[in-house]
N, C-alpha and C positions, 0 to 999 in steps of 0.2 A: 520446410517440408517435410512431412511425416513418412514414415515407413510405407513401401509399396509391396503389395502382393503380387505374386506372379501373373495375375490376371489385370494388373493395373491398366495395361497397353489396351486390352481387350475392351475394358470399361469405357475408356476415354473415345477410343475408335467407334464404339457405338453409340456415343452421345450421352454417356453417363453423367451426371451431375453429382463432381465428387465433393467429399466433405472429409475434415479431421474426424476421427472417430478414435478415441484410445490412443493417439498418437500414430494413427495409419491413415493415410488417402483411401477413403473406402466410396462406393456408390450410393449416392441415397436413394436415386429413381432414374428409371430409363424413358417410362413412358409418364404414366401418373401413377400415383401410390394407389388410388382405388382399383387401377386396371391390375396393376400387378398383386395386390390384395386379392382381388376376387378369381385371378389365375391361379392364386395358391389355394384358394377355397372350393374351387370346382374342376380343377385339371393338375395342373405341375408347375412349381416356380422352382428356379435354382437361387441359390445366394452362394456369395464368394464369403465364408466364414474362415479364410486363412488367417486374419488377424487374431482369433483366438489361439490362446498359448498353448502348445504340447508339450507336455513333460514327460518324458520316459524314466522309469525307475529299474534298477537290476540290483542284484547282490543279496545276501543272507537277510539283510535287517530292512529290505524296502518296505514290506507290510508293516512292520513296526512304526517306520518312518511315518507312513501314510495313516496308521492307526493314532498316533501321538499329533498330528495337526488337523484331524478329520472328524467332524461330528456324528458321522454314520459309521456302520461297522464293516470295515472291509473284510474281517476274517469270515464272515459268513456268506459272502460273495461266491459264486460258482465261476469255475475257467468261461471266459468269453462273455460274462456279464457286465453291464454299465450299471452304474448307481450314483444317483446325484447326493450330493451333501454339501456342507459348509466348510469352511476355514474361519475360524474364532480367533479374536484376540484374547488376550488375558482376562478382560471385562466383560467375555461375552458378544461383544459386537463383532459382525460380520465382516471379515477382511475380504474375503471371496465367495462365490458359490461354484462349485465344481462338479465335473463328472469325472468318475472314476472307472477305469478299465480294467479288469483282473486278466490274464493272459497265464498260461502255463509256465512261461518263462519268464514273468516280469508283471509291470504295471505302467497304466499310462494316466495322466490326469491333463484334463482338458481346462484351462482356467481363462478367464476374461483378458482380454487385450490391454486394457488399461491396468490391471491388476498383475500382471505376467512378471514384471522385476520384483513387484512387493512380496510376491507367493515366494518366488526363487530365494529373496532374501530371507522371508520368514522360515524357509525349509533348511536353508544354511544355520541359522539361528538356532533351530529346534533340533539339530542333528545330533549333539552330543558325543558320545561314543558309538553311535550305530553305524554298521557297514554296510552301505549302500552306495550305486552310482546313480546320479541324475543326470540325462541329457536333454537339453532343449533344442525340441526338433521343429520348432516353430517357423524358422527362416529356409529350412532345407525341404520341408513339405508344404503340399496345398492342400487345404479342406474347402470341399463342396458339398452343401445340404440340399437336398432334392426333397421337396415338401408339397404334399397335395395327395386327393384320394386316386389320382392316377400315378403317383410318383413310383410307387414300387414297381408296378406293371412297366412302366416306361424304361425303368433299369434293368429289366430282366437280361440276362445274357451279356452284360458289361463286364462281368468278373467270373472267376472260375467258379467260385461260391456262388448258389443259387440266393441272393440276397431276401428273395420274397418267402423264404425258408426261415428267415431269421424271427425269433420271438422279439417282442418289444422290449427295449433296453437291453438287448445281446448284440453283440459285434463278433465280426470274423476277421482275422488276419486270411488274405486271399492274393491275387494276382489281377492286375488289370493291364492289357496289352503287355503282357510278359514279365512285369516288374510287381514286386511285392507291394499291397496297399492294404487298407484296413477298411471294411465297411460296417456300419452299424446302423440300428434301427431306431433312431432317437429324433429329436427335433426340438423346435422353440416357437412353433407356430399353432398349435392345437391341432394340427393334421397329422397323419401317419407320412412316415416317408423316412429317408436314408441320408446318411453321411458318409462322404469318402474322403479318406485320408491318402494322397498319392504322393510321389516324388515331386517335386516342385516343377522338374522338367516334363512330367507329363500333365500338368494342371491345365494348360490350354485346350490340349487334345482332348481331355475328358470333357472339360466345360463345353467345347464345341460338338461333341458328341452329343450332350445331353439336350442343347438346343435343337440340334438337327433332328432330334427325336421329339421335340414338340415342348420341351421345358422353357418356360418364359424365364428370362433374366429379371431379377428383381432385387431391389435395392434395400439400404436399412430404413429406408421411410415406410415400407410394407412390412418389414418384419416387425417393426415398431407396434404399428397398428393390429397386426395378426398376433401378438404375444400379449398384448393387452386386452384384446376380446379373449382371449385365453387365460387371462388372470395370470400370467407368467410374469415374476419379478425379475426387473432388469437391476443389476448393480449400479450405484449412483443415484438412483430414482426410490425403489423401493427398499434396496439394500443399501447399507454403508456399515461404518466402523461403531456406528453408535446403536445401530438397531440390533437386536438379537432375533434367534431364527424363532423363538416362540411369539415373539411381536410380528413378525412376518409370516405367521400361521403355517411355518416350515418344521414345527416341532417333531413331525413323523422322520424326518431327516437328522434328528438327534437322538442318539443312542446312550444315555447317561449310564446305563446299566454294563457297558461294553469295558470298562476300565478307565483308567485315566486319560486326558487328553488335554490340550491348551484350551482353555477357557471353561473346563466342564465345571470346576467349581463356582465361578461366576455364574453359568447358566442353572445352575441347581438353585441358586438364591434369587435368579430373575424370574425362574419359570413360573412362580405364581405371585408375583408382585403384581397388585391391584392397580397400582399408579401408572403402570406402563401402557402405553397406546398401542393399539393393535391394527394391523391391515385389515382394511374392509374395500367392498366394491361401492361405487355409486353410480346411480342413474339420475341423469339432470334433465328436467324439463327443457324443451328447445334445443337449439343448435349451438347455442356458446359453448365454447371447450374452456373446461376447466383447467387452467395450466400448472404446472409445478409449482408449488409454494404459495397456492391460493388458500387463504384462510377457510375453515369449515365453521358455521356458526349455527348456534342455536340460542333462540332468545338474547340476540347481541352479542352472546358470550361466546369466545374462540374455544372448540373443542375439538379441533384437528387442523392438518394441513395434506393439502393435494400433492402427491408425489409423480404421478404420471393421468394424462386426460387425452382424450380423442374423440371424434365422432367415429363410431364403430360401422364400418362400410356393410358389413355381414348382418349386423343388427339392425341398422337403420337408427340408432340410439346415439344420445353422447352420453360416454362412460367415462369414468376415473378411478383410480386407486388411490386410498389415502390412508393415513394414520390419524383414528380418533381415540377419544377418552374411552374406556371401557363401557361404560355407561351407553353411549351412541353406537355399540357393535351389534345389537339385534336387528335382522333383516326388517325392514319396512319402517326404522326409525326417520323421522322426517329431519332435515338439517338444509341450511341455505349454505351455498359457496359464493365466495368475495370474489366476482370477477370484475376487475377493474374498478372498484367501489360500488358497484351493481348487486344486489343479491340474487341468486340463483336457486329457485326451488331445486331440491334433491332428497334422494331417499337411499337409504343402504340398502343394497341388494345381496343376495349370495353370491359367492364366487365358484365357478368361474362365470363368467358373462355368456360365453359361448362355449358348446360341447360337440364335438362332431359327433354324428350318428354313427353306431359300431356297426360294421357289416359282418 
């Protein structure tokens, strides 16, 4: 049996199909993936993301620690800002992709569920003589994501701080139902939305209030199709210890000029390596889905591998993300995907596949 979030019993009681994900029992769907996906694209959906690791940092050297293990530049962040970045190994491969929050009094790092213990060990290994304190708040808090074009309005009045005033990728320590919490304007679906971190004891209360306000409970299945349409990489699929940020087209989150950090020397070497495959988008003809690990071919030669594929409910197209040889990266390049021995025609397309209309 995996770890359970404080919302586990609610999920089971409301008919969710539960699966193991990163060592946690998590809901994959309540109704259908398409129904939940559509709710997020057209209204508002909620996701239990309490399985994500939440690591809090304080002390005089907290920023120095983050700078030592983080590819982006924490020193240029404003108070209350949230910034995406990577944690790399010494060979430049990605150990995790993370969000860093800067507070006037400290820092928070949100990490992937499956990588939490690995990242904590990496932090301790990288500590050296730095003076900081790290607190793992994963099991004492609940984290809920509200996503969709109606998400922000639906949350109006929930917290003392008006979350609708938050800029994108900013956060605010505030209060919910009389207790301290954090609300941030981030997400992993391609839509606008908010994420709430509350005390574990308040998790069910907040979740049920959001459902009462009209948000649809959604599982990991819809989360995957939504993030894939938005071309957001998923650790263990697009990202792993052998792939570097430049291959993953995440070079914008690497600041080689900020000073030394773990993996920097290797990343400087790998940045312009002409032999390394790059992440691209694929659009396939027909409705057969290209599964992870499927070979990509040109003229009977393997030129890449699929890392994620689905039928995009919003796009009504079959899409995939893959790593291909540099010669095959230009949009429009025709390729074939080996789907169980049959070659399906496809072409390289720009990422993301889906981009929400700005209001």
